[in-house]
SEZANU-813463 format. One line per 3 residues: number of its first residue (from 1); their letters; for each residue z, y, x of C-alpha. Coordinates in Angstrom, 3 decimals. Each point is the difference from the previous one (the first is absolute). Layout:
NUM) A) Z,Y,X ~ ... $
//
This chain:
1) MTP) 81.500,81.643,122.283 ~ 3.717,-0.143,0.623 ~ 1.923,-1.345,-3.003 $
4) ARG) 2.433,2.363,-1.682 ~ 3.564,-0.533,1.145 ~ 3.293,0.752,-1.675 $
7) DGG) 3.028,1.526,1.633 ~ 1.010,-3.406,1.321 ~ -3.257,-0.407,1.872 $
10) GEE) -1.130,-3.088,-1.912 ~ -3.440,-0.275,-1.519 ~ -0.314,0.841,-3.699 $
13) SVP) -2.319,-1.749,-2.420 ~ -2.825,2.015,-1.494 ~ 0.921,1.071,-3.572 $
16) TAA) -2.032,-1.512,-2.822 ~ -0.532,1.089,-3.594 ~ 2.067,-2.883,-1.323 $
19) GVG) 3.112,1.134,-1.886 ~ -0.523,3.746,0.433 ~ -1.439,1.005,-3.375 $
22) DMP) 1.474,1.317,-3.215 ~ 1.218,-1.966,-3.004 ~ -3.001,-2.004,-1.283 $
25) PEE) -1.690,1.598,-3.038 ~ 0.678,-2.972,-2.254 ~ 3.708,0.052,0.884 $
28) FHR) 0.141,3.763,-0.519 ~ -1.564,-0.473,-3.428 ~ 2.479,-2.696,-1.025 $
31) QGL) 3.027,1.826,1.340 ~ -1.211,3.302,-1.392 ~ -0.269,-1.432,-3.492 $
34) EVL) 3.498,-1.425,0.288 ~ 1.427,3.328,1.190 ~ -1.785,1.885,-2.781 $
37) EWA) 1.366,-2.459,-2.545 ~ 3.457,0.441,1.503 ~ -0.334,3.797,-0.315 $
40) RSY) -1.088,-0.330,-3.641 ~ 2.948,-2.238,-0.780 ~ 2.389,2.255,1.918 $
43) LEG) -1.044,3.154,-1.844 ~ 0.132,-1.807,-3.323 ~ 3.508,-1.333,0.610 $
46) VGA) 1.598,2.597,2.296 ~ 2.154,1.260,-2.878 ~ 1.865,-3.308,-0.064 $
49) LPV) 1.004,0.213,3.671 ~ 3.140,1.689,1.319 ~ -1.034,3.555,0.858 $
52) SPS) 1.860,0.013,3.300 ~ 1.018,-2.930,2.206 ~ 3.518,-1.200,0.655 $
55) VQP) -0.237,-0.158,3.782 ~ 1.847,1.337,3.012 ~ -1.439,1.808,3.057 $
58) GEL) -1.454,-2.479,2.492 ~ -0.169,-2.855,-2.497 ~ -3.783,-0.410,0.098 $
61) RAL) -0.181,0.344,3.787 ~ 2.496,-2.829,0.338 ~ -2.265,-2.301,-2.041 $
64) LPA) -3.160,0.655,2.011 ~ -0.968,-1.188,3.493 ~ 0.726,2.481,2.742 $
67) RPP) -3.373,-0.660,1.684 ~ -3.547,-0.309,-1.358 ~ -1.544,-3.484,-0.197 $
70) QEG) -1.922,-1.192,3.064 ~ -2.790,-1.359,-2.175 ~ -1.209,1.281,-3.334 $
73) EGM) 1.479,-1.224,-3.260 ~ -1.714,-0.722,-3.296 ~ -0.059,2.608,-2.741 $
76) DRI) 1.586,-2.425,-2.444 ~ 3.091,-0.206,2.179 ~ 0.018,3.740,0.694 $
79) FRD) -0.189,0.804,-3.690 ~ 2.728,-2.506,-0.853 ~ 2.267,1.757,2.483 $
82) FER) -0.904,3.345,-1.535 ~ 1.072,-1.205,-3.432 ~ 3.055,-1.878,1.279 $
85) LVL) 1.326,2.471,2.565 ~ -1.577,3.430,-0.310 ~ -0.383,0.481,-3.746 $
88) PGV) 3.722,-0.486,-0.770 ~ 0.736,3.035,2.190 ~ -2.509,2.333,-1.688 $
91) THW) 1.012,2.938,-2.180 ~ -2.576,0.013,-2.776 ~ -1.301,3.550,-0.268 $
94) NHP) -2.568,-1.306,-2.480 ~ 2.806,-1.121,-2.357 ~ 0.069,1.846,-3.349 $
97) SFH) 3.757,0.600,0.477 ~ -0.334,1.462,3.493 ~ 1.131,3.607,-0.528 $
100) GYF) 1.126,0.921,3.504 ~ -1.255,2.855,2.170 ~ -3.368,0.797,-1.617 $
103) AIT) -1.058,-3.136,-1.833 ~ -3.578,-0.986,0.755 ~ -2.653,-2.456,-1.096 $
106) GSG) -2.404,-1.904,2.182 ~ -2.605,-0.366,-2.754 ~ -2.580,-2.744,-0.398 $
109) PGI) -3.000,2.149,0.939 ~ 1.946,1.336,2.969 ~ 0.709,-3.530,1.215 $
112) LGE) -3.676,-0.907,-0.238 ~ -1.007,3.172,1.813 ~ 2.536,-0.708,2.740 $
115) LIS) -1.336,-3.536,0.346 ~ -3.560,1.201,0.487 ~ 1.133,2.711,2.404 $
118) AAL) 1.831,-2.638,2.046 ~ -3.103,-2.197,0.015 ~ -2.194,2.882,1.190 $
121) NVN) 2.580,1.030,2.617 ~ -1.784,3.232,0.869 ~ 1.401,2.852,2.044 $
124) AML) -1.257,3.271,-1.462 ~ 1.021,2.119,2.993 ~ -3.587,1.305,0.228 $
127) WKA) -2.632,0.377,-2.686 ~ -2.217,-2.145,2.197 ~ 2.679,-2.702,0.192 $
130) SPA) -0.190,-0.450,-3.775 ~ -2.106,2.472,-1.991 ~ 0.890,-1.514,-3.366 $
133) ATE) 3.749,0.078,0.667 ~ -0.196,3.657,1.028 ~ -2.108,1.192,-2.876 $
136) LEE) 1.858,-2.009,-2.623 ~ 3.256,1.570,1.206 ~ -1.523,3.461,-0.311 $
139) LVT) -1.130,-0.843,-3.519 ~ 3.213,-1.615,-1.192 ~ 2.202,2.834,1.282 $
142) DWV) -2.288,2.391,-1.898 ~ 0.616,-2.141,-3.072 ~ 3.757,0.284,0.520 $
145) RDL) -0.334,3.766,0.390 ~ -1.973,0.233,-3.243 ~ 2.399,-2.314,-1.840 $
148) LGL) 2.845,2.352,0.936 ~ -1.885,3.142,-1.052 ~ -0.205,1.520,3.486 $
151) PPG) -2.903,2.245,1.028 ~ -2.965,-1.295,2.059 ~ 1.226,1.861,3.078 $
154) FTG) 2.306,-2.902,0.845 ~ -1.270,-2.962,1.997 ~ 1.952,-3.135,0.711 $
157) VIH) 0.872,-2.686,2.500 ~ 2.064,-3.136,-0.609 ~ 2.984,-0.761,2.234 $
160) DTA) 2.621,-2.740,-0.266 ~ 2.966,1.889,-1.477 ~ 1.080,3.499,-0.993 $
163) STS) 2.018,0.215,3.201 ~ -3.228,-0.175,1.998 ~ -1.903,2.291,-2.380 $
166) SLV) 2.703,2.651,0.229 ~ 0.175,-0.358,3.792 ~ -3.736,0.586,0.238 $
169) ALA) 0.139,3.032,-2.305 ~ 2.912,1.511,1.906 ~ -1.760,-0.602,3.308 $
172) AAR) -2.888,2.082,-1.332 ~ 2.501,2.671,-1.047 ~ 1.546,-0.010,3.462 $
175) QRI) -3.452,0.329,1.577 ~ -0.637,3.110,-2.087 ~ 3.217,1.703,1.080 $
178) YPE) -0.021,-1.333,3.580 ~ -3.689,-0.228,0.994 ~ 1.034,-0.331,3.637 $
181) VRE) 2.043,-3.140,-0.643 ~ -2.978,-2.355,0.103 ~ -0.492,0.544,3.730 $
184) GGL) 3.335,1.258,1.258 ~ 2.535,-1.549,-2.352 ~ 2.950,1.721,-1.650 $
187) FGL) 2.193,0.430,3.062 ~ 0.819,3.637,0.617 ~ -1.360,1.202,-3.369 $
190) PRG) 2.118,1.683,-2.694 ~ 1.676,-2.336,-2.439 ~ -1.786,-0.911,-3.211 $
193) RIY) 1.268,-0.826,-3.464 ~ -0.982,-2.162,-2.939 ~ 1.627,0.748,-3.352 $
196) VSE) 0.787,-2.609,-2.646 ~ 2.490,-0.177,-2.837 ~ 3.296,-1.864,0.267 $
199) EGH) -1.652,-2.647,-2.184 ~ -3.025,-0.385,2.305 ~ -0.922,-3.333,1.539 $
202) SSI) 1.432,-1.106,3.336 ~ -3.538,-0.562,1.326 ~ -0.291,3.758,0.473 $
205) EKA) 2.831,-0.081,2.517 ~ -1.601,-2.980,1.725 ~ -3.262,1.918,0.206 $
208) AVA) 1.816,2.954,1.570 ~ 1.511,-2.330,2.599 ~ -3.400,-1.523,0.788 $
211) LGL) -1.660,3.429,0.200 ~ 2.522,1.343,2.498 ~ 1.701,2.405,-2.399 $
214) GRE) 3.102,-2.156,-0.241 ~ 2.317,-0.448,-2.944 ~ 1.224,3.535,0.562 $
217) GVR) -3.578,1.028,-0.650 ~ 0.480,-0.942,-3.667 ~ 1.840,2.465,-2.204 $
220) KIP) 1.195,-1.382,-3.318 ~ -0.132,2.473,-2.857 ~ 2.642,-0.135,-2.749 $
223) VDR) -0.990,-1.203,-3.459 ~ 0.820,1.189,-3.510 ~ 1.693,-1.935,-2.783 $
226) QFR) -3.149,-1.996,-0.612 ~ -0.270,-0.834,3.700 ~ -2.997,2.286,0.615 $
229) MRV) -0.452,2.036,3.148 ~ 1.395,3.520,-0.387 ~ -2.879,2.273,0.970 $
232) PDL) 2.197,3.089,0.654 ~ 1.946,-2.077,2.524 ~ -3.266,-1.170,1.552 $
235) EAA) -1.189,3.582,0.309 ~ 3.288,1.048,1.617 ~ -0.139,-2.936,2.434 $
238) IRE) -3.533,0.845,1.125 ~ 0.875,3.679,0.416 ~ 3.122,-0.859,1.988 $
241) DRA) -1.869,-2.414,2.278 ~ -2.742,2.514,0.731 ~ 2.636,2.570,0.946 $
244) RGV) 1.440,-2.502,2.485 ~ -3.359,-0.774,1.563 ~ -0.348,-3.395,-1.689 $
247) RPV) -3.545,-0.777,-1.155 ~ -0.314,-1.232,-3.614 ~ -2.431,-2.929,0.117 $
250) AVV) -0.101,-1.557,-3.458 ~ 1.722,-0.322,-3.337 ~ 0.136,-3.430,-1.638 $
253) ATI) 0.291,0.267,-3.773 ~ 0.664,-3.208,-1.900 ~ -1.252,-1.093,-3.399 $
256) GTT) 2.142,-3.014,-0.819 ~ 2.791,-0.124,2.571 ~ 1.291,-3.390,1.061 $
259) STT) 3.558,0.280,-1.316 ~ -0.492,1.853,-3.278 ~ -3.826,0.380,-0.439 $
262) SVD) 0.563,3.749,-0.256 ~ -2.913,2.421,0.242 ~ 0.065,2.977,2.324 $
265) PVR) -1.495,3.257,-1.364 ~ -3.225,-0.436,1.947 ~ -1.756,3.028,-1.482 $
268) EVA) 2.837,2.297,1.041 ~ -0.013,-1.495,3.484 ~ -3.775,0.464,0.231 $
271) DLL) 0.337,3.626,-1.095 ~ 2.630,0.591,2.675 ~ -2.107,-1.532,2.782 $
274) RGT) -3.345,1.518,-0.920 ~ -1.407,1.922,2.966 ~ 2.822,-0.952,2.361 $
277) GVW) -1.789,-2.829,1.841 ~ 2.865,-2.384,-0.793 ~ -1.338,-3.392,-1.073 $
280) LHV) 0.877,-1.286,-3.478 ~ 0.197,-3.804,-0.190 ~ 0.736,-1.637,-3.358 $
283) DAA) 1.717,-3.387,-0.031 ~ -1.071,-1.640,-3.262 ~ 0.076,-3.511,1.428 $
286) YAG) 1.664,-1.478,-3.075 ~ -0.706,2.361,-2.883 ~ -3.536,1.064,0.922 $
289) PAA) -1.789,-2.371,-2.419 ~ 1.798,1.677,-2.933 ~ -2.223,3.040,0.565 $
292) ALE) -2.650,-2.035,-1.851 ~ 2.051,0.480,-3.187 ~ -0.694,3.198,-1.924 $
295) ERC) 3.620,0.204,-1.172 ~ 1.246,-0.044,3.627 ~ -2.512,2.433,1.522 $
298) ELF) 2.365,2.961,-0.114 ~ 2.292,-1.776,2.456 ~ -2.789,0.181,2.578 $
301) GGW) -0.772,3.679,-0.397 ~ -0.808,1.624,3.334 ~ -0.606,-3.173,1.974 $
304) EEA) -3.693,0.826,0.054 ~ 0.906,2.841,2.402 ~ 1.557,-2.356,2.546 $
307) ESI) -1.608,-0.705,3.346 ~ 0.740,-3.719,-0.356 ~ 1.277,-2.453,-2.606 $
310) VVN) 1.122,-3.613,0.352 ~ -0.224,-2.515,-2.851 ~ 0.782,-3.700,0.424 $
313) PHK) -2.102,-2.297,-2.201 ~ 2.278,-2.818,1.160 ~ 2.909,1.622,-1.839 $
316) WLF) -1.247,0.721,-3.527 ~ -3.717,-0.703,-0.010 ~ 0.150,-3.793,0.021 $
319) TQV) -1.369,-0.464,3.514 ~ 1.367,-2.345,2.661 ~ 2.150,1.305,2.841 $
322) DCS) -1.150,1.722,2.048 ~ -2.136,2.859,-1.339 ~ 0.832,3.703,0.382 $
325) VLL) -2.571,2.684,-0.798 ~ 0.244,3.257,1.947 ~ -2.050,2.771,-1.596 $
328) CRD) -0.671,3.043,2.165 ~ -1.693,3.305,-0.719 ~ -1.207,0.439,3.590 $
331) PGS) -0.598,-3.360,1.706 ~ -1.088,1.890,3.097 ~ 3.614,0.975,0.573 $
334) IRA) 0.923,-3.682,0.254 ~ -2.882,-0.673,2.380 ~ 1.186,2.907,2.135 $
337) AFS) 3.359,-1.706,0.344 ~ -1.204,-3.547,0.639 ~ -3.630,-0.312,1.006 $
340) LVP) -0.446,-1.418,3.494 ~ -3.240,-1.850,0.673 ~ -0.448,-2.054,3.163 $
343) EYL) -3.505,-0.900,1.100 ~ 0.115,-3.507,-1.390 ~ 0.611,1.387,-3.506 $
346) RTD) -2.704,2.663,0.001 ~ -2.756,-0.488,-2.578 ~ -3.139,1.822,-1.063 $
349) EAQ) 1.345,0.305,-3.565 ~ 3.130,1.941,0.941 ~ -1.288,3.302,-1.402 $
352) AAT) -1.369,-1.465,-3.219 ~ 2.608,-2.626,-0.899 ~ 3.763,-0.385,-0.225 $
355) NFM) 1.840,-1.879,2.731 ~ 3.456,-0.850,-1.323 ~ 1.406,-0.410,3.502 $
358) DYG) 0.038,3.825,0.096 ~ 2.438,0.294,-2.914 ~ 3.212,-1.497,1.279 $
361) VAL) 1.904,-1.675,2.806 ~ -1.522,-3.455,-0.408 ~ -3.410,-0.841,1.389 $
364) GHR) -0.412,-3.019,-2.267 ~ -0.583,0.574,-3.692 ~ 0.375,-2.717,-2.629 $
367) FRA) -2.337,-0.381,-2.975 ~ 2.725,1.003,-2.476 ~ -2.509,1.806,-2.184 $
370) LKL) -1.436,-3.259,-1.303 ~ 3.119,-1.092,-1.900 ~ 0.505,3.514,-1.378 $
373) WFV) -3.638,0.049,-1.148 ~ 0.537,-3.340,-1.756 ~ 3.138,1.325,-1.724 $
376) LRY) -1.536,3.268,-1.167 ~ -3.097,-1.733,-1.340 ~ 1.854,-2.846,-1.689 $
379) FGV) 2.553,2.130,-1.871 ~ -2.052,3.183,-0.390 ~ 1.394,3.474,-0.570 $
382) EGI) 1.115,-0.641,-3.567 ~ 1.477,-3.383,0.872 ~ 2.042,1.614,2.764 $
385) RRR) 1.207,2.713,-2.356 ~ 1.103,-2.542,-2.627 ~ 2.016,-1.917,2.554 $
388) LRY) 1.650,3.094,1.464 ~ 0.980,1.203,-3.473 ~ 1.484,-3.389,-0.832 $
391) HIH) 2.094,0.018,3.160 ~ 1.310,3.456,-0.843 ~ 0.816,-1.268,-3.505 $
394) LAQ) 1.966,-2.923,1.459 ~ 1.981,2.324,2.268 ~ 0.813,2.249,-2.937 $
397) TLA) 1.100,-3.044,-1.992 ~ 2.577,-0.814,2.674 ~ 1.029,3.655,0.178 $
400) RRI) 0.682,0.047,-3.753 ~ 2.216,-3.060,0.347 ~ 1.996,1.766,2.693 $
403) EED) 0.337,3.202,-2.008 ~ 1.221,-1.938,-3.051 ~ 2.877,-1.598,1.938 $
406) ERW) 2.800,2.427,0.842 ~ 1.052,-2.111,3.000 ~ -3.298,0.697,1.739 $
409) ELM) -1.767,3.184,1.038 ~ -3.410,1.100,1.211 ~ 0.143,1.624,3.414 $
412) APV) -3.445,1.631,-0.069 ~ -2.770,0.781,-2.478 ~ -2.352,-2.922,-0.722 $
415) TFS) -3.192,1.771,0.973 ~ -2.137,-3.017,0.821 ~ 0.830,-3.716,-0.076 $
418) TVV) 3.243,-0.059,1.976 ~ 3.480,0.232,-1.515 ~ 2.952,1.205,2.085 $
421) FRF) 3.357,-0.736,-1.597 ~ 3.521,-1.274,0.526 ~ 2.911,-1.670,-1.701 $
424) APS) 2.525,2.802,-0.514 ~ 2.845,-0.909,-2.362 ~ 2.491,2.802,-0.492 $
427) TMS) 2.862,-2.211,1.167 ~ -1.346,-0.167,3.575 ~ 0.226,2.497,2.814 $
430) EQE) -3.171,1.036,1.828 ~ 0.850,-2.284,2.910 ~ 0.596,-2.900,-2.355 $
433) RDT) -3.312,0.668,-1.700 ~ -1.822,-0.127,3.325 ~ 1.615,-3.314,0.860 $
436) ENL) -0.664,-1.457,-3.431 ~ -3.661,1.020,-0.041 ~ -0.555,-1.564,3.397 $
439) RVM) 1.641,-3.188,-1.254 ~ -2.138,-0.003,-3.145 ~ -3.190,0.388,2.019 $
442) EAV) 0.960,-2.813,2.356 ~ 0.896,-2.227,-2.951 ~ -3.272,0.716,-1.812 $
445) NAS) -2.020,-0.767,3.117 ~ 2.027,-3.096,0.847 ~ -0.674,-1.373,-3.481 $
448) GRA) -3.708,-0.384,0.791 ~ -0.812,1.268,-3.500 ~ -0.897,3.555,1.059 $
451) FIS) -0.077,2.252,3.038 ~ 1.037,3.669,0.159 ~ 0.785,2.398,2.833 $
454) HTR) 2.342,2.929,0.553 ~ 0.167,3.527,1.350 ~ 2.400,2.914,0.109 $
457) VGG) -0.365,2.952,-2.338 ~ 2.208,2.987,0.631 ~ 2.086,-2.171,2.300 $
460) RLA) 0.614,-2.623,-2.676 ~ -1.355,-3.541,0.097 ~ -2.664,-0.599,-2.656 $
463) LRA) -2.178,-2.927,-1.027 ~ -3.790,0.087,-0.224 ~ -2.287,-2.062,-2.218 $
466) AVG) -3.718,0.541,0.542 ~ -2.769,-1.314,-2.246 ~ -3.396,-0.565,1.576 $
469) NLR) -0.956,-3.632,-0.514 ~ -2.901,-0.997,-2.211 ~ 1.984,-2.976,-1.297 $
472) TRE) 3.093,1.941,-1.077 ~ 0.555,0.123,-3.758 ~ 2.696,1.304,-2.326 $
475) NHI) 1.857,-3.312,0.084 ~ 0.459,0.399,3.752 ~ 1.530,3.442,-0.502 $
478) ESL) 2.286,-1.343,-2.712 ~ 0.973,-2.866,2.270 ~ 0.844,2.429,2.803 $
481) WEL) 2.157,2.079,-2.322 ~ 1.846,-3.094,-1.231 ~ 0.507,-1.132,3.572 $
484) LAQ) 1.394,3.383,1.035 ~ 2.424,-0.044,-2.918 ~ 1.037,-3.567,0.813 $
487) MCE) 0.692,0.781,3.647 ~ 2.079,3.042,-0.950 ~ 2.233,-2.204,-2.137 $
490) QGP) 0.612,-2.368,2.905 ~ 2.236,0.674,2.954 ~ -1.033,-0.698,3.612 $
493) AES) 1.398,-3.533,-0.110 ~ -1.818,-0.871,-3.228 ~ -3.292,1.421,1.199 $
496) GVT) 0.252,-1.935,3.249 ~ -0.590,3.122,2.102 ~ 2.117,0.910,3.001 $
499) LPA) -0.425,3.577,1.142 ~ 0.244,0.883,3.690 ~ 3.255,1.562,1.135 $
//
């Protein structure tokens, strides 16, 4: 037999099994225990760390080698470098004073579920590829549906984020209106339109770009004084588009918008669309879990008539990023948009079992259901409700502080656990207020004691403080309020913040 030769023509040695295996079990055990102990200590003491790092872009890259090591390194050294180099550049989303964006918690049971999922490392693209992963996901999404009070007609699939869930739902909507697009594409067909309020999430525009409708394929509907979609304007927009030969594809109604957590009148939208064939997608990525609370149910009226709903357990249901549940009334409509089965993925169970590869763009499918199952079982329905109510209470506590101080004002109703507000002393012009609020936010975040984010409401810059962490208590809210007041009393030089020109 002729020996194998490399490109240079020289003979190569026959590979052996030496040095080609995984980490030895005993080392994995030792290192695993150390990492678990580190995680315990981290979660216990995260509140004492600066919430956000004091670093500049490129700082970490400059500290790390530009090329991977030629030979493997020991885990002790790797972990030391993690603590010494990487950890100082981390923004601690698990910090009880992290109030930016939509504050989240990676809970203990979620961490353990993620660990086991990583150890199993299954790909649930087909039922056959991992029956347990498939069927547990079907079960746990049913549990989420029941927790939220939705009817049994909805079935679920777990994606990474709401951006993907909404893309998948809108692809199904496009397939309904343009059945020919699957084979021939959109070129040469009449233009289509997706409708969303001015407060809707930017992911809807991204979905329109990805689906070939373009940004011009999204029509933003004006909102009322409480930042809710104006249904008469929606009706007029649809009527006008039809008259121009534009095909209405879908309406995205939001329960808990990103800027103000406003709630669109979903029931009115559903009434308008009934019998028209236009798809109703509800974005409840953040606020969805609040449907489990009896006192908040009225805010969700009509969402049971939607074709699809997205809820992100990784936002306000204590589950690790990433985990986005897409609930759909007719899963066959999603399969019609995405299912494509080559020979090597055909199985005898296809008619009797769910193959998640048929329900989105990705072929691979992570075992995200396991961590969500752990979370739902560990906290239970009543435990989840208690925690949601407490977070709403904390948000209202901050809102009362703002209302009691004439220098500050609320910019939107506090419907859930997010407060939108600004510093607005009567002595400042609107432009000065915008500048000052931006400075205050930068100063708060630079302090390392808390983290908040911003938005624009009615064209004016506003601050946002979201509550969603299981470790947040009233003292953290009081501390944030004191910090805000302190930063307002300081000028830019005193706060150490330099705003961009």
